NUVO-253442 format. One record per residue: residue in three letters; x, y, z of N, C-alpha, C, O in turn. Coordinates in steps of 0.2 Angstrom, whole numbers, plus 5000, padded with zeros to 4 digits. Layout:
# residues N
AlaXYZXYZXYZXYZ/...
END
This chain:
# residues 574
Met511850554814512050524819512550464817512350424813/Ala513050454821513550404819513250334821512850324825/Arg513350294815513050224816513550184820514150194820/Pro513250134824513750084828514050034824513850024819/Arg514650014827515049964824514849894827514849894833/Arg514549854823514249794826514749734825514949734819/Ile514849694829515349634828514949574830514849564836/Ala514649544824514149484826514549424827515049414824/Gly514249384831514449314832515049314838515249254839/Arg515149364841515749364846515449354853514949384855/Gln515649304856515349274862515749294868515849244872/His515949354869516449364874516149354881515549384882/Gly516449324885516249314892515749264893515449254899/Arg515549224888515049174889515249104891515349064886/Arg515449094897515749034899515148994903514949014909/Arg514948944900514448904903514648834906514348794907/Thr515348834908515548774910515448764918515248814921/Thr515548704920515448694927515948734931515748754937/Thr516548744929517048794933516748854934516748884939/Ala516448884928516148954929515648954934515549004938/Val515148904934514548904939514848894946514648924950/Leu515448854947515648844953515948914956515848934962/Val516348944951516649014954516149064956516149094961/Thr515549064952515049114953514749094960514649134964/Ala514649024961514349014968514849034974514549064979/Leu515449024973515949034978515949124979515949144985/Ala515849154974515949224974515249254978515249294982/Leu514749224976514049244979514049234987513749264991/Ser514449184989514449164996514949205000515049205006/Gly515349254996515849294999516449255001516749285006/Thr516649204999517149155001517649154995518149104996/Leu517649184990518149174985518849194986519049254987/Ile519249144987520049164988520349124983520449064983/Thr520649164979520949144972521649114973522049144976/Pro521749044972522349024973522849044966522649064961/Pro523449034967523949044961523749004955523448954956/Ala523749034949523549004943524248984939524749014940/Ser524148944935524748924930524848974925524449024924/Ala525448974922525649014917525149014912524948964910/Ala525049074909524549084903524849134899525049184901/Ala524649134892524849184887524549244889523949244891/His524849304888524549374889523949384884524049364878/Pro523349404887522749404883522749464879522249474875/Gly523249514879523149584876523149584868523049634865/Ser523349524865523349524858523049464855523249414857/Ala522649464850522349414847522849374843522649314842/Val523349404840523849364836524549374839524849434839/Thr524749324842525349314846525749264843525549204842/Ser526449274842526849224839527049174844526949184850/Ala527249114841527449064846528049084850528049054856/Ala528449124847529049144851528849194857529149194863/Thr528349234856528049274861527749234867527849254873/His527449184864527149144870527649104874527549094880/Thr528149084871528749054875529049104879529249084885/Ser529149164877529549214881529149234887529349244893/Ala528449244886527949264891527949204896527949224902/Ala527949144894527849094899528449084903528449074909/Ala529149094901529749094904529749154909530049144914/Ala529549214907529549264912529049254917529049274923/His528449224915527949204921528249164927528149174932/Thr528549114924528849064930529449104933529549084939/Ala529849144930530449174934530249244937530749264941/Ser529649264936529549324940529549314947529249264950/Ser529649364951529749354959529049374962528749414959/Phe528949344968528349354972528549354979528849304982/Arg528349404982528549404990527949444993527549484990/Leu527849425000527349455004527649525007528349525008/Ala527249575009527549625012527049665017526449655016/Asp527349695022526849735027527049805025527649825026/Ile526549845023526649915022526249955027525649945029/Thr526650005030526450045035526150105033526450145029/Met525550125034525250185032525450245037525750235042/Lys525250305034525450365038525250375045525550405049/Asp524550335047524350335054524550275057524350255063/Gly525050235055525350175058524950105057525250055059/Thr524450115053524050045051524450015046524750035041/Val524549945047524949905042524449865038524049825040/Leu524549875032524149835027524649775024525249785023/Lys524249725023524649655020524649665012524149695009/Ala525149655010525249655002525649604999526049575003/Asn525549594993525949554988526249594984526049644981/Val526949574982527349614977527549564971527849514973/Phe527449584965527649544960528149584955527949634953/Thr528749554954529249594951529449544944529449484944/Pro529549584939529749544933530349514933530749544937/Ala530449454930531149424930531549474926531349504921/Pro532249474928532749504925532749494917532749434915/Gly532749554913532849544906532049554903532049564897/Thr531549554907530849554904530749624901530949674904/Pro530549624895530449694891529949734895529549714899/Gly530049804895529649854898529949894903529649934906/Ala530649884904530949924909531249984905531349984899/Asp531350044908531650104905532450094905532650034907/Arg532850144903533550134903533850124910534350094911/Asn533450144915533750134922533550064925533650054931/Gly533150024921532949964924532349964928532249924932/Arg531950024927531350034931530750014927530650034921/Tyr530249984931529649954927529049994929528950024934/Pro528550004924527950034926527549994932527649934933/Leu527250034937526950004943526250004942525850044939/Ile525949954945525249944945525049924952525249874955/Val524549964955524349954962523649934961523249954958/Gln523549874965522849834965522549834972522749784976/Pro522049874974521749864981521249804980520949794975/Ala521249764985520749704984520049724985519849774987/Ser519649684982518949704982518549694989518949674994/Trp517949704990517549704996517549635000517349584997/Gly517849635005517849575009518449525007518449465010/Gln518849535002519349495000520049515002520049575006/Asn520549475001521249505003521649504996521449494991/Asp522349514998522849514993522949464989523249474983/Leu522749404991522849334987522349334981522449294977/Glu521849374981521349384976521649394969521449374964/Tyr522149434969522449444962523049414961523449444957/Ile523249354963523849314962523949304954524449314952/Ala523349274951523449264944523549324940523949314935/Gln523249374942523349434938523949474940524249504935/Gly524249464946524849494947525449454943525949484941/Lys525449394943525949354939525949374931526449384928/Arg525249384929525249404922525549474921525849484916/Leu525349524926525649584925526449584925526749614921/Ala526749544930527449534931527849514924528349534922/Ala527449454921527749424915527649484909528049474904/Asp527249534910527049584905527549634906527549684902/Gly527949634911528449694912528149744917528349804916/Tyr527749734922527549784927527649754934527749694935/Ile527849804938527849794945527149794947526749844946/Ala526849744951526149744953526149734961526449684964/Val525849784964525749774971525049774973524649824972/Thr524849714975524149704978524149704985524549684989/Tyr523549734988523549744995522849724998522349744994/Thr522749705004522149705007521949775010522349795015/Val521349795008521149865011521049865018520849815021/Arg521249925022521149925029520549905031519949915028/Gly520549865037519949845040519749775038519349745042/Phe520049745033519849675031520449625032521049645032/Trp520249565034520749515035521349535040521149555045/Leu521949525038522549535042522749605042523149625046/Ser522449645037522749715037522449755043521849735045/Gly522749805046522449835052521949885050521749895045/Gly521749915056521249975055520449945054520349885056/Glu520049995052519349975052519149995045519350035042/Val518649965042518249975036518150045035517750075038/Asp518450075030518350145029517850155023517650215022/Val517650105019517250115013517450175008517050215007/Ala518050165006518350225001518250285004518150335000/Gly518350295011518350365014519050395014519550365010/Ser519250445017519850485017520450435019521050445017/Lys520350385023520950345025521050295020521650285018/Asp520550275016520650225010521050265005521550235003/Val520850325003521150364998521850385000522350374996/Ser522050405006522650415008523150355008523750355006/Asp522850295009523250225009523550215002524050195001/Ile523150234997523350224990523950254989524450224986/Ser524050324991524650354990525250334994525850334992/Ala525050305000525650275004525850215001526450195002/Val525450174998525650114995526050134988526550094987/Ile525950184985526350204979527050234982527550214979/Asp527050264988527650294990528150234992528750234990/Trp527750184995528150114997528450084991528950064991/Ala528050074986528250044980528850074977529350044975/Leu528850144976529350184973530050174977530550184975/Ala529950164984530550154988530850094988531450084989/His530350034988530649964989530549924983530749874983/Thr530449944977530449904971530749944965530750004965/Pro530949914960531149954954530549984950530449954944/Ala530150024953529550044949529750124947530150164951/Asp529450134941529550194938529050244940528450234939/Arg529250304943528750354945528450384940527850414941/Gln528650384934528350414928527750374925527350404921/Arg527750314927527250264924526850224930527150174931/Ile526350254932525950224938525250214936524950254933/Gly524950154937524250144936523950104941524350074946/Met523350094940522950054945522450014942522150034937/Ile522249954944521749914943521449884949521749874954/Gly520749894949520349864955519649844953519349864948/Leu519449794957518749764956518349784962518549774968/Ser517749804960517149814965517449874970517549934968/Leu517549854976517849914981518549944978518650004977/Gly518949894975519449914972519449954966519849994964/Gly518849954962518649984956518550054958518750104955/Gly518150064964517950134966518650164969518650234968/Leu519050124972519650164974520150184969520450234969/Thr520150144963520550164957520350234955520750274953/Leu519650244955519450314952519550364957519650424955/Leu519550354963519650394969520450414969520650474970/Gly520850364967521550364967521750414961522250454962/Ala521350414956521450454950521350524952521650574950/Ala520850534956520650604959521150634963521250704963/Phe521450594967521850624973522550614973522950644976/Asp522750574968523550574967523750584960523750534956/Pro523950644958524150654951524750614948524850614942/Arg525050574952525550534949525250474945525550444941/Ile524650454946524350404943524050424936523650464935/Lys524350384931524250404924523750364921523450394915/Ala523550314923523050274920522650224925523050194929/Val522050214925521750164930521250124926520950144920/Ala521050064928520550024926520050004931520249964936/Ser519450024931518950014936518449954934518149964929/Leu518449904937518049844935517449834940517649824946/Ser516849844938516349834942516349884948516249874954/Gly516549944947516649994952516050044952515550024948/Trp516050094955515550144956515750214954516350234955/Gly515350254951515450324950515050364956515350414958/Asp514450354957514150394962513750344967513250304966/Leu514150344973513950294978513150314981512750274983/Val513050374981512350394983511750364978511250344981/Asp511950364972511450334967511450264968510950234967/Ala512050234969512050154970511650134976511350084975/Leu511650174982511250144988510550184988510150154992/Tyr510450234984509850274986509550304979509350364980/Ser509650274973509350294967508550304968508250264971/Gly508250354965507550364965507350374972506750374974/Gln507750404977507650414983507350354987506850354991/Thr507650294985507350234988507950194990508450194986/Arg507950164996508450134999508550064996508150024995/His509150044994509349984990509549934996510149924997/Val509049905000509249875006509449815004509849785008/Gln509349774999509549704998510349704996510649664999/Ala510549754992511249764990511649784996512149754997/Ala511349825001511749845007511749785011512349775015/Ala511249745012511249685016511849635014512149605018/Leu511849635007512349585004513049605006513449565008/Leu513249675005513849705006514049695014514549675016/Asp513549705018513649685026513749615027514149595031/Leu513449575024513549495024514249475022514549435025/Val514449505017515149485014515649505018516149475019/Gln515549565021516149595025516149565033516649575036/Thr515649545035515549525042516149465044516349475050/Pro516249415040516749365042517449395043517849365047/Thr517649445039518249465038518449545040519049565040/Gly517949575040518049645041517849675048517449645052/Arg518049735050517949765056517649835055518049885053/Lys517049845056516749905054516949965058517049965064/Ser517050025054517150085058516450105061515950095058/Pro516550155067515850175069515450215064514850215065/Glu515850255060515450295055515150245050514550265048/Phe515450195047515150145043514550105046514050095042/Lys514650085052514150055056513550095057512950065056/Arg513650165058513050205059512650215053512050225053/Ala513050225047512750235040512350175039511750185037/Leu512550125039512250055037511650045042511050035039/Glu511650065048511050055053510550105050509950085050/Asp510750165049510250215047509950205041509350225040/Leu510350175036510050155030509450105030508950115027/Phe509650045034509149995035508550025039507949995038/Ala508650075044508150095048507750155045507250175047/Asp507950175039507650235036507550295040507050325041/Arg508150315043508150375047508850405046509350375044/Asp508850475047509450515046509650505039510250505038/Ile509250495034509550485027509950535024510350525021/Pro509850605025510250655023510950645025511450655022/Asp511050625032511750605034512050545030512650545029/Val511650495028511850435024512150455018512650435015/Val511650505015511850535008512450575008512850565003/Ala512650605013513250655014513750605015514250615011/Trp513750555019514250505020514450475013515050465012/Ala513950455009514050425003514350474997514750454993/Arg514150534998514450584993515150584993515550584988/Thr515450594999516150605000516550534997517150544996/Arg516150484996516550424994516350404986516450354984/Ser516150464983515850454976516450484971516550544972/Pro516750444967517150484962516850534958517250584956/Ala516250534957515850594954515850654957515750704954/Thr515950654964516050714967516750754966516850814967/Tyr517250714963517850734962518150734955518750724953/Val517650724950517750714943518150774940518550764936/Asp518050834943518450884941519250874942519650904938/Arg519350844947520050834949520450774944520950784942/Ile519950724942520150684938520350714931520850694927/Asn519850754929519950784923520550834923520950844918/Ala520650864928521250904928521950874928522350894925/His521950814931522550764931522650734925523250724923/Gly522150724921522150704914522250624914522450594909/Thr522050594920522150514920521750484916521150494915/Ala522050434912521650394907521250334911521450294914/Val520550334909520150304913519750244909519350254904/Tyr519850184911519450124908518950104913519150094919/Met518350094911517850064916517450014912517250014906/Ser517349954916516949904913516449884919516649874924/Asn515749884917515249864921514749824918514749814912/Asn514349804922513749754919513049774920512949814924/Trp512649754915511949784914511549764920511249814923/Gly511649704923511249694929511449704935511149674940/Asp512049744936512349754943511849774948511649834948/Ser511749734953511249744958511549784964511149794969/Ile512149804963512449844968512649914966512449964969/Phe512949914960513149974956512749984950513049954944/Asn512250014950511850004943512150044938512550094939/Pro512050024931512450054926512250124925512650154922/Ser511650154926511550224925511950274929512150324926/Gln512150254935512650304938513350304935513750344935/Met513550244932514150234928514150274921514650304919/Thr513550274918513550314912513550384913513850424909/Ser513250404918513250484920513950504922514150554919/Phe514250464925514950474927515450484921515850524921/Tyr515350434917515750424911515650484906516150514904/Gln515050514906514950574902515350634904515450674900/Arg515450644910515750694914516450694913516850744914/Leu516750634911517550634910517750664904517350664899/Thr518250704904518550744898519250714896519550734892/Val519450654900520050634899520050574894519450544893/Pro520650544892520550484888520150434892520350414898/Lys519650404889519250354892518950304888518950304882/Arg518750244891518450194888517950164892518050154898/Phe517350144890516850114894516550044891516350054885/Glu516549994894516249944892515649914896515649914902/Leu515149894893514549864897514349794894514249784888/Arg514249744899514049674897513549654902513349684907/Pro513149604899512749564903513049534910513649514910/Gly512649534915512949504921512749544927512449594927/Asp512949524933512849554939513449584942513949584938/His513449604948514049644951514749584951514649534954/Ala515249604948515849574947515849504944516249464946/Thr515249484941515249414939515549404932515749344930/Gln515649464928516049454921516749444923517149414919/Glu517049464928517749464929518049394933518649384933/Leu517549354935517749294939518249254936518749234940/Thr518249234930518649184927519349214927519849174927/Gly519449274926520149304926520449294933521049294932/Phe520149274938520549264944520849194945521249184949/Leu520649154940520849084939521449084934521649024932/Gly521649144931522149144926521849124919522249114914/Leu521249124918520949114912520849164908520849224911/Asp520849164901520749224897520049254898519549214899/Asn520049324899519449354901519449414898519849454898/Pro518849434894518849494890518949554895519149604892/Val518649564901518749624904519449634906519649694906/Trp519749584909520449594912520849604905521349634906/Ala520749574900521149584894521049654892521549694890/Gly520449684892520349754890520749804895520949854893/Ala520749784901521149824906521849824905522149874906/His522149764903522849764902523049804896523549834896/Arg522649794891522749834885522749904886523149944883/Trp522249924890522250004891522850024895523150074893/Leu523149984900523750004904524350004899524750044899/Asp524349954895524949944890524950014886525450044885/Arg524350034883524350094879524550154882524950194879/His524350164889524450224892525050224897525250284899/Leu525350174898525950164902526550154898527050174899/Lys526450114893526950084889526950114882527450114878/Gly526350144879526350174873526150114868526250124862/Val525950054870525849994866525150004862524650014866/Gly525050004856524350014853524150074851523550084849/Arg524650134853524350194851524350204843524650174839/Gly523850244841523750254834523250204831523150204825/Lys522950164835522550114832521750124834521350084835/Gly521650184833520950214834520750244840521250254844/Ala520150264842519950304847520150264854520350304859/Ala520050204853520150164860520850144861521050124866/Gly521250144855521950124855522050054857522550044861/Thr521650014855521649944858521949894852521849904846/Ala522449844854522749804849522349744849521949724854/Gly522449694844522149634843521449634842521149584844/Thr521149684839520449684837520349704830520849724827/Ala519749684827519649694820519549774819519049794821/Gly520049804816519949874815520049914821520349894826/Ala519749984820519850034826519250034830518650054828/Glu519250014836518650014841518550084843519050124844/Lys517950104844517750164847517650154854517650104857/Pro517650214858517750204866517250184870517350154876/Val516550174867516050144871515850084867515750084861/Gln515850024871515749964868515249924873515249914879/Leu514649904869514049874872514049804870514049794864/Asp513949754874513849684873513049684875512749684880/Val512649684869511949684869511549624871511749574869/Arg511049634875510649584877510049574872509849624870/Pro509749504871510149444873510549414868510749354869/Ser510649454862511049424856511749414857512049374854/Arg512049454862512749454864513149474858513749464858/Thr512849514853513249554848513649614852513449634857/Leu514149634849514549694851514349754847514349754841/Glu514249814850514249874846514749914849514849914855/Ser515049964845515450014847515150084844514950094839/Tyr515350134849515150194848515650254849516050244854/Pro515650314846516150354847515950394854516450424857/Asp515350394857515250424863514550404865514150364862/Trp514350414872513750384874513150414871512650384870/Arg513150484869512650514865512450474859511850484857/Ser512850444856512750414850512450344851512250314846/Val512350314857512050254858511350244856511250194853/Ser510950304857510250304854510150354849510550404849/Ser509750344843509750394838509050414838508850464834/Arg508550384841507850414840507550394847507850354851/Thr506950414848506450404854505750394852505450434849/Ala505550344855504850324855504450344860504650334866/His503850374859503450404865502850364865502350364860/Leu502750314870502150264870501650294875501850294881/Arg501150314872500550344877500250284880500150234877/Leu500150294887499750244891499050264891498850314891/Gly498650214892497950214892497650174898498050144901/Gly496950174898496650144903496750064903496850024908/Pro496550044896496649964895497349944896497749984897/Asp497449874896498149854897498549864890499149864891/Ser498149864885498549874878498649944877498349994878/Trp499249954873499450024871499050034865499050094863/Gly498649984861498350004855498749974849499149934850/Thr498549994844498749974837499350014835499450064839/Gly499749994830500350034828500949994831500949954835/Ala501550004827502149974829502450004836502749964840/Leu502350074836502550104842502050144845501850194842/Gly501750124850501150164854500550154850500350094848/Gly500150214849499550204846499150254850499350304853/Thr498450254849497950294852497950274859497950214860/Ala497750324864497650304871497150354874497150414872/Ala496750334879496350374882496750424886497250414888/Thr496450494887496850544890496750544897497150564901/Asp496150534899495850534907495750464909495250434906/Trp496150444914496050374917496450374923496850414924/Arg496250324927496650304933496650224934496150194933/Lys497250194936497250124938497550124945498050154947/Gln497050094949497250094956497450024958497149974956/Val497950034962498249964965498349974972498350024975/Ala498349914975498449904983499049914985499549884983/Gly499249964989499849994991500249944995499949915000/Gly500849934994501249894999501249824998501449785002/Thr500949794992500849724991501249704984501249744980/Asn501649644985502049624979501649594974501349544975/Ser501749614968501249584962501649524959501349484955/Gly502249504961502649454958503149484953503649444952/Ala503049544951503549574947504049614951503849644956/Asp504649594950505249624955505849624951505949594945/Gly506349654954507049654951507449594952508049594949/Gly507149544955507549484957507949484963507749514968/Val508449444963508949434970509549464968509849454962/Ala509849504972510449534971510949484970510949434974/Glu511449494965512049454963511749394959512149364955/Leu511149364960510949304957510549324950510749294945/Ala510149374950509749394944510149404938510049384932/Gly510649454939511049464933511649414931511849414925/Gly511749374936512249314935511849264931512149234926/Leu511249244932510849204928510749234921510849194915/Asp510649294921510649324914511249314910511249304904/Gln511849324913512449314910512549244908512649234902/Leu512449194912512649124911512149084906512349044902/Ile511449104907511049064903510449104900509949074898/Gly510549164900510049214897509449214900508949224897/Leu509449204907508749204910508749264916508949254921/Pro508449324914508349374919507749354923507449304921/Pro507549394928506949394931506449384926506349424921/Thr505949334928505349314923504749314926504749294932/Val504249334923503549334925503049314919503249324914/Leu502449284921501949274916501449334917501049344921/Val501549384912501249444912500449434912500149474916/Pro500149394909499449384909499149364916498549374918/Leu499549334920499449314927499549364932499449354938/Leu499849414931500049464936499349494939498949514935/Pro499349504945498749524948498549594947498949634950/Arg498049614944497949684942497749724948497749784948/Lys497549694954497449724960498049754963498049794967/Ser498649724961499349744964499749774959500249804961/Ala499649774953500049804948499649834942499149814940/Ala499949894940499649924934500049894928500649904928/Val499649874923500049834917499849864911499249874910/Trp500249874906500149894900500549854895501149834897/Gln500349824889500649794884500549824877500049854875/Ser501149824873501049844866500749784862500649734865/Glu500649804856500449754851501149714849501649744851/Arg501049664846501649634843502049674838501749704833/Tyr502649674839503049724834503249684828503449624829/Ala503149714822503349674816504049664815504349624811/Asp504449714818505249714817505449714824505149734829/Ala506149694824506549704831506549774833506749814829/Gln506549784840506649854842507249854846507349814851/His507749894844508349904847508349954853508550014852/Ile508249934859508249984865508949994867509349954868/Arg509150064868509750084869509750144874509550204872/Gly509950134880509850184885509350184890509250124892/Ala509150234893508650224899507950244897507850304896/Ala507550204897506750214896506550254902506850254908/Arg506050294901505750344906505050344906504650354901/Leu504750324912503950334913503750394916504050424921/His503250424914502950484916502250474917501850444912/Thr501950484923501250474925501050524930501450554934/Thr500450524932500150554937499950514943499650454942/Val500150524949500050484955499550514960499550574962/Thr499050474962498650494968498650444973498450384971/Ala498850454979498950404984498550434991498350484992/Ser498350374994498050395001498450405006498250435011/Ala499150395006499650415011500150465008500250465002/Pro500450495012500850555010501550535008501950575005/Gln501750465008502350445006502250375002501750335004/Gly502650364998502550294994503150284989503550334988/Thr503150224986503650204981503350174975502950134976/Ala503550194970503350154963503950124960504450144960/Phe503750054958504350024955504050004947503549974946/Ala504450024943504250014936504749964933505349964934/Tyr504449914929504749864926504649864918504049874916/Leu505049854914504949844907505149774905505749754907/Tyr504649734902504849674900504749654892504349684889/Asp505149604890505149574884504649514884504749464887/Val504049524880503449474882503449424875503349454870/Asn503549364876503449324870502749304869502249324872/Ser502549254864501949234862501549204867500949204867/Leu501949174872501649134877501449174883501249154889/Gly501649244883501549284889502049294894502049324899/Val502549254892503249254897503649314895503849324890/Gly503649354901504049414901504649414904504749394910/Lys505249434900505949434903506049504905505949544901/Leu506349524911506449584913507049624908507549594908/Ile506849674905507349714901507649764906508349774905/Ser507349804910507549844915507049864920506449854919/His507249904925506749924931507049974934507649994933/Ala506750004939506950064943506450084948505850074947/Pro506650104955506150134960506150204959506550234956/Gln505650234962505550304963505050314969504550294969/Ser505350354974504950364980504750434980505050474977/Trp504250454985504050514986503850524993503650474997/Thr503850584996503650595003503350675003503550715000/Gly502950675008502650745009502050765004501950825003/Lys501750715002501150734997500550735001500450705006/Gln500050774998499450775001499050724999498950714993/Pro498750675004498350625002497750644998497450685000/Gly497650604992497150614987497150674982496650684978/Arg497750704983497950754978498450734973498950704975/Ala498250734966498650704961499350754960499350814961/Phe499850714959500550744957500950704952500850644952/Pro501350744948501650704943502250664946502550684951/Leu502450604942502950564944503350544938503050514933/Asp504050544938504350524933504950464936505250474941/Val504950414933505450354934505850344928505650324923/Ser506450354930507050334925507250274926507650254931/Leu507150224921507350154922508050154921508350194917/Phe508450104924509150094923509350084916508950054912/Thr509850104913510050104906510250034904510449994908/Thr510050024898510149954895510349954888510250004884/Ala510549894885510549884878510249814877510549764878/Tyr509649824874509249754873508849764866508549814864/Asp508849704863508549694857507849654857507849594858/Leu507349694857506649654857506549624851506449654846/Pro506449554850506449514844505749534841505349564844/Ala505749524834505149534831504649484833504749424834/Gly503949504833503449464835503349464843502949434845/His503749504846503649504854503349574856503249614851/Arg503149574862502849634864503249674870503649634873/Leu503149734871503449774877502849764882502349774880/Ala503049764888502549764894502849814899503449804901/Leu502449854901502649904907502249874913501549874913/Val502549864918502249844925502449894930503049914931/Val501949924934502149974939501749944946501149934946/Asp502149934951501849914958502149954963502550004961/Thr502049924969502249974975502649934980502849954986/Lys502849874978503349834983503849794979503649764974/Asp504449794981504949754978505449734984505649774988/Pro505549664985505949644990506649664990507049674995/Met506949684984507649714983507649784987508249804988/Tyr507149824988507149894990506849904996506349854998/Gly506949954999506549975005506050025003506150085003/Gly505450005001504950044999504550085004504650075010/Arg504150135003503950175007503050185007502750225011/Thr502850135003502150135003501750095009501950035009/Pro501350125012501150085018500650035015500250045010/Lys500649975018500249915017499549935019499449955024/Gly499049925014498349945016498150005013497550025012/Ser498650055010498450115007498350095000498350034998/Ser498150144996498050144989498350184985498450244988/Val498650164979498950214974498650214967498450154965/Ser498550264964498250264958498750294953499050344954/Phe498850264947499250294942498850314936498350274935/Gly498850384934498350404929498650444924499350454923/Ser498250474920498350524915497850574914497250554915/Thr497950634911497550684909497650704903498250694901/Ala497250744900497350774893497950824894498350834890/Ala497950864900498450914900499150884902499650914900/Asp499050824905499750784907499650714906499550674910/Pro499750694899499750624897500250584900500850604901/Ala500050524902500550474904500850434898500550424893/Glu501550424898501850394893502550364895502850384900/Leu502750314891503350284892503850304886503650284880/Thr504450334888504850364882505350304882505650294888/Val505550274876505950224875506550254870506350264865/Pro507150254872507750264867507850204863507950154865/Leu507950224856508050164852508650184847508750244846/Arg508950134844509450144839509150134832509450144827/
END
């Protein structure tokens, strides 16, 4: 098994300044409108000569910027910004045409969002066209949520740019954040002219993002609804899907609606087009969980790169909107340079410049140490698996990994009650983990055993390097035909303080009351180093404010094990 490449001591993305906190607060309130930023050196190379800095700064100030109205095929007008390199800026072909970058705005935001990035792209020798997605702000139409109209708009914007700017039709790329990130991947599937894309905090499978574990992600959906309300105009289809999700009705229709908006549905088209794909996502993304992105990444056969960092939805990218150096935006720019300009080719599997040696295509920013690891592919992220047998007592028993456990047991909890263990608050939980290393936290010894089943390991003598998705298998006996289990994995210190490593929901319906059935819960993928001297704790309960659970209050749920079907937690390790 290939060993990872570890880069110790690098603190990419760790901005703990007052400015970063302010920007985060603005983003969480859905009111971030980024003003123009001052000139800054291009972040694509760690070693840049003074002459290059001077040239870039001059081009940055001389590049042109104009507003544009772009008419779509159905007559809808989208508001856009156009950034054009100054005359003489390197990057043009022999006919004076520059590579084109299309940037759809993120959810609830407008074309002004990318002003700083647009200026940087123009200074770097790109035509950049940023636009407000239909249904938001002053763009016409209704919110389509990456439906067929939004996808058609991408091609229409490209057509307009080729006709109205000195853009090279052979060198077309996209960058997008959040909604824009999903649209870049869909653009790669539906427009073969697009040669390279960079998806930042985007999604691969919208079904899994909204309904993983057959459980409604109602807090994430409510946040999206809140952010779009001041500036968006819902289409009837979107309004109906949202209402059905909140009401827990016609869920198959909601799933079908989300599937047509999932890049994973069209991955064969992306592979056929050969579009180079860069993806950057965050471990604690409460809207687009990392598991659905790792699954999508593994299905891609095109040139690809995948980076995962601590943080919540779109929190790692925030400082880039202010024109500050930012590792996510820098990585996206390097990717486009490589695949649209040929810059950095031959420098390793990732083709990146300005890094120590040849980076591999999968890069993980590990929690909580913030060291970087590089891997040749996702399968190499973990090299072994620990099978921790669960028993009736709270402890897993003796031994570094697992130990002996009783084979026949049940732990009964009161259904529909919150034990205090939960996934946190959407956007806030992962953001605090990124900024100050504080994920959702509980005092494990004080968790009420009437509401939660709890297991703890002994203290580990050595650090445990968790890489991937842990998986719980157990037997459930419930007094109601439907319910939801929420599994949480904690890092517990000597004081009993547990920091959330990962979690996930899993629901069931149509079960016969009182009859046992097997249940598997796949926790969201992560990269986490459990320090020596700490314990692992597994907590399972039946209510979490982040989700729409199905366990009736007043019912009972038992989690158990038998000799024929032992309960265990499977943990992937490096």
